C-alpha positions as CSV (number, residue, x, y, z in Angstrom):
1,M,0.0,0.0,0.0
2,N,2.8,2.4,0.8
3,L,4.5,1.6,-2.5
4,R,1.2,2.4,-4.4
5,N,1.0,5.7,-2.5
6,W,4.6,6.6,-3.3
7,E,4.2,5.6,-6.9
8,S,1.2,8.0,-7.2
9,R,3.3,10.9,-5.8
10,V,6.1,10.6,-8.3
11,A,4.6,12.5,-11.2
12,I,3.3,15.2,-8.9
13,H,6.6,15.7,-7.2
14,A,8.5,15.7,-10.4
15,A,6.3,18.5,-11.7
16,S,6.3,20.4,-8.4
17,N,7.8,23.8,-7.5
18,T,8.9,22.1,-4.3
19,Y,11.4,19.9,-6.0
20,D,12.1,22.2,-9.0
21,L,13.9,19.5,-11.0
22,A,14.4,21.9,-13.9
23,G,16.1,24.5,-11.7
24,L,18.4,21.9,-10.1
25,A,19.4,20.6,-13.5
26,A,20.0,24.1,-15.0
27,D,22.4,25.3,-12.3
28,P,25.6,23.2,-11.9
29,N,26.2,24.8,-8.5
30,A,22.7,24.1,-7.1
31,F,21.9,21.7,-4.3
32,S,18.5,20.7,-3.0
33,R,17.6,22.6,0.2
34,V,17.7,19.4,2.3
35,A,21.1,18.4,0.9
36,A,22.6,21.8,1.3
37,F,22.0,21.7,5.0
38,D,23.5,18.2,5.3
39,I,26.5,18.9,3.0
40,A,27.6,21.7,5.3
41,A,27.7,19.1,8.1
42,L,29.2,16.3,6.1
43,G,32.4,18.1,5.2
44,D,34.5,17.2,2.1
45,L,32.8,14.5,0.1
46,R,35.2,14.3,-2.8
47,G,36.0,10.7,-3.5
48,V,33.6,9.3,-0.9
49,D,31.6,6.2,-1.9
50,A,28.1,6.9,-0.6
51,V,24.7,5.3,-0.7
52,H,21.4,7.3,-0.2
53,L,18.7,5.0,1.2
54,Q,15.1,5.8,0.3
55,C,16.3,8.3,-2.3
56,H,12.9,8.9,-4.0
57,I,13.3,11.1,-7.1
58,G,17.0,11.7,-6.5
59,T,17.3,15.4,-5.8
60,D,19.4,14.9,-2.6
61,T,21.3,12.1,-4.3
62,V,22.5,14.2,-7.2
63,S,23.2,17.0,-4.8
64,L,25.6,14.8,-2.9
65,A,27.1,13.7,-6.2
66,R,27.6,17.4,-7.1
67,A,29.5,17.8,-3.8
68,G,32.0,15.2,-5.0
69,A,30.6,11.8,-3.6
70,R,30.4,8.7,-5.8
71,M,26.7,8.2,-5.3
72,T,24.3,5.2,-5.3
73,G,20.6,5.8,-4.6
74,A,18.3,3.1,-3.5
75,D,14.5,3.1,-3.4
76,F,11.5,0.7,-3.8
77,S,9.7,2.8,-6.3
78,P,10.5,2.2,-10.0
79,Q,8.8,5.4,-11.2
80,A,10.8,7.5,-8.7
81,L,14.0,5.9,-9.9
82,S,13.1,6.6,-13.5
83,V,12.8,10.3,-12.6
84,A,16.0,10.1,-10.6
85,R,18.0,8.7,-13.5
86,D,16.7,11.3,-15.9
87,L,17.6,14.0,-13.4
88,A,21.2,12.7,-12.9
89,Q,21.6,12.6,-16.7
90,A,20.2,16.1,-17.1
91,C,22.7,17.2,-14.4
92,G,25.6,15.4,-16.2
93,L,26.3,13.3,-13.2
94,D,27.2,9.6,-13.0
95,V,24.9,8.2,-10.3
96,R,23.9,4.6,-9.9
97,F,20.3,3.9,-8.9
98,L,19.0,0.6,-7.4
99,E,15.4,-0.6,-7.1
100,S,15.1,-2.5,-3.9
101,E,13.0,-2.9,-0.8
102,L,15.0,-1.3,2.0
103,Y,15.8,-4.4,4.1
104,A,17.2,-6.2,1.0
105,V,19.6,-3.5,-0.1
106,P,22.8,-5.1,1.5
107,D,22.0,-8.3,-0.3
108,V,22.5,-6.5,-3.6
109,L,25.2,-3.8,-2.8
110,G,27.3,-5.3,0.0
111,R,29.8,-3.6,2.2
112,D,31.1,-1.0,-0.3
113,F,30.5,2.3,1.1
114,D,32.2,5.0,3.2
115,L,28.9,6.8,4.0
116,V,25.2,5.8,4.4
117,Y,23.0,8.9,4.0
118,T,19.4,8.8,5.0
119,G,17.4,12.0,4.4
120,V,14.3,13.7,5.7
121,G,11.1,11.7,6.1
122,A,12.5,8.2,5.8
123,L,12.3,6.3,9.0
124,C,8.5,6.6,9.5
125,W,8.0,4.2,6.6
126,L,10.0,1.4,8.3
127,P,8.4,-1.1,10.7
128,D,11.7,-2.3,12.2
129,I,14.3,0.2,13.3
130,A,16.7,-2.5,14.5
131,G,16.6,-4.1,11.0
132,W,17.3,-0.7,9.4
133,A,20.4,-0.3,11.6
134,R,21.6,-3.7,10.5
135,V,21.1,-2.6,6.9
136,V,23.3,0.4,7.6
137,A,26.0,-1.7,9.2
138,G,25.9,-4.2,6.3
139,L,26.7,-1.4,3.8
140,L,29.6,0.3,5.5
141,R,33.2,-0.5,5.2
142,P,35.2,-0.5,8.4
143,G,35.5,3.2,9.5
144,G,32.5,4.2,7.4
145,R,29.9,6.5,8.8
146,L,26.1,6.9,9.0
147,Y,24.5,10.3,8.6
148,L,20.8,10.5,9.4
149,R,18.6,13.6,9.7
150,D,14.9,13.1,10.2
151,A,11.8,14.2,11.9
152,H,12.2,14.0,15.7
153,P,10.0,11.2,17.1
154,I,8.3,13.5,19.6
155,L,7.1,15.7,16.7
156,N,5.6,12.6,15.2
157,A,3.7,12.0,18.4
158,I,2.1,15.5,18.4
159,D,-1.5,16.1,17.3
160,D,-1.1,17.8,13.9
161,T,-4.8,18.7,13.5
162,S,-5.0,21.5,16.0
163,G,-4.1,25.0,14.9
164,D,-3.8,26.5,18.3
165,D,-0.5,26.9,20.2
166,V,-1.0,23.9,22.6
167,L,1.2,20.9,21.8
168,R,-0.7,17.7,22.5
169,V,0.9,14.3,22.6
170,T,-1.8,12.1,21.1
171,L,0.1,9.6,18.9
172,P,2.5,6.8,19.7
173,Y,6.1,7.7,20.5
174,F,7.6,4.2,20.5
175,E,7.8,1.6,17.7
176,G,4.7,-0.6,17.6
177,V,1.4,-0.8,15.8
178,P,1.5,1.3,12.6
179,Q,-0.7,4.3,12.2
180,R,-3.0,4.3,9.2
181,W,-3.5,7.6,7.3
182,V,-5.6,8.6,4.4
183,A,-4.5,11.9,2.8
184,D,-5.5,12.7,-0.8
185,V,-2.8,15.3,-1.2
186,T,1.0,15.1,-0.8
187,Y,3.3,17.6,0.8
188,T,4.1,19.5,-2.5
189,D,2.0,21.6,-4.7
190,G,0.0,19.6,-7.3
191,P,-3.2,17.5,-7.9
192,R,-4.7,14.9,-5.7
193,L,-3.3,11.4,-5.1
194,E,-4.7,8.4,-6.8
195,S,-3.6,6.2,-3.8
196,P,-4.1,8.2,-0.6
197,E,-3.7,5.4,2.1
198,T,-0.5,4.9,4.0
199,Y,0.9,3.1,7.1
200,E,3.6,4.7,9.2
201,W,5.7,3.8,12.3
202,N,7.2,6.0,14.9
203,H,10.6,5.1,16.5
204,G,11.7,6.7,19.8
205,L,15.0,8.5,19.8
206,G,16.3,5.9,22.3
207,E,15.2,3.1,20.0
208,V,17.0,4.6,17.0
209,V,20.2,5.2,19.0
210,Q,20.1,1.7,20.6
211,A,19.5,0.1,17.3
212,V,22.6,1.8,15.8
213,L,24.7,0.8,18.8
214,D,23.4,-2.9,18.7
215,A,24.4,-3.0,15.0
216,G,28.0,-2.3,16.0
217,L,28.3,1.4,15.3
218,T,29.7,4.0,17.6
219,V,27.6,7.2,17.9
220,T,29.7,10.3,17.2
221,G,27.0,12.9,17.2
222,L,23.4,13.5,18.2
223,R,21.8,16.9,17.7
224,E,18.2,18.1,18.0
225,H,16.9,21.0,15.8
226,R,14.4,23.7,16.3
227,E,13.6,23.9,12.6
228,C,11.8,21.5,10.3
229,E,12.0,21.0,6.5
230,W,8.3,21.0,6.1
231,Q,5.2,22.4,7.9
232,A,4.6,19.4,10.2
233,L,2.2,21.3,12.4
234,P,-0.3,23.9,11.1
235,Q,0.9,26.6,13.6
236,M,4.4,26.5,12.2
237,V,5.7,29.5,10.3
238,R,8.2,29.5,7.4
239,G,11.4,31.4,7.9
240,A,13.6,33.2,5.3
241,D,15.7,30.0,5.0
242,G,12.6,28.1,3.8
243,R,12.4,26.0,7.0
244,Y,9.5,25.9,9.5
245,R,9.5,26.8,13.2
246,L,7.1,27.1,16.0
247,P,5.8,30.7,16.0
248,A,6.7,31.3,19.7
249,D,8.7,29.5,22.3
250,S,10.6,27.3,19.9
251,D,12.5,25.8,22.8
252,R,9.4,23.8,23.7
253,L,9.9,21.1,21.1
254,P,12.6,19.6,19.0
255,L,11.4,19.3,15.4
256,M,14.2,17.3,13.8
257,F,17.3,15.4,14.9
258,T,20.7,14.5,13.4
259,L,22.5,11.3,14.2
260,E,26.0,10.4,13.2
261,A,27.8,7.2,13.8
262,R,30.8,5.1,12.7
263,L,31.5,1.4,12.1
264,A,34.6,0.3,13.9
């Protein structure tokens, strides 16, 4: 069901102002907004073998390639990967794309990477965070690193239907039974979705960190952020940098987090 939903998003996202594929292809110095934030934290990527899990239509993947990494993108959506390949070609970049269910990626790619990159809005689609961490460990060479930036799990537990300033925890914080959602629009501009139903899982911050540790990685960084890449709550306001924040008292709630780790 989630695959059908993401397949129905591809054409909408590819034509959207949010992703702006034409603008990304036209400017050889351009990065996606998400990747630009992460590249600043990742440092020099020249010559780094990197894999981007759940890469969708490839805007962040090609941005990392532009920054110098030798990129592989993996996703379960064939339509998304078709758009991603066309984008890489339009950008004049040599990027490999793999169609695979997330938990099967190491069976195909193996331990060939210096960096596993997982971008915004990825973990909520996975039922088993410990299994995800084992995938990461199965892709990294010794000394390789994980870079993850995603929605903070406490944000995912907040009621997103109220427009007032009260933050109500109404949804599960820990991994467990998936939440069923029906939304006939996606997060970009564009028409309605043909397949509106999805299932999502939350994973507590401790669950994510412990999964990474249990998979044999050493945590080297953990940061919580006051800004979000999308309007996750209706009361959030957009700043000059394009990111969203609570309108007042932003110290009340972390909106995203970054986790970095290395394999010994």
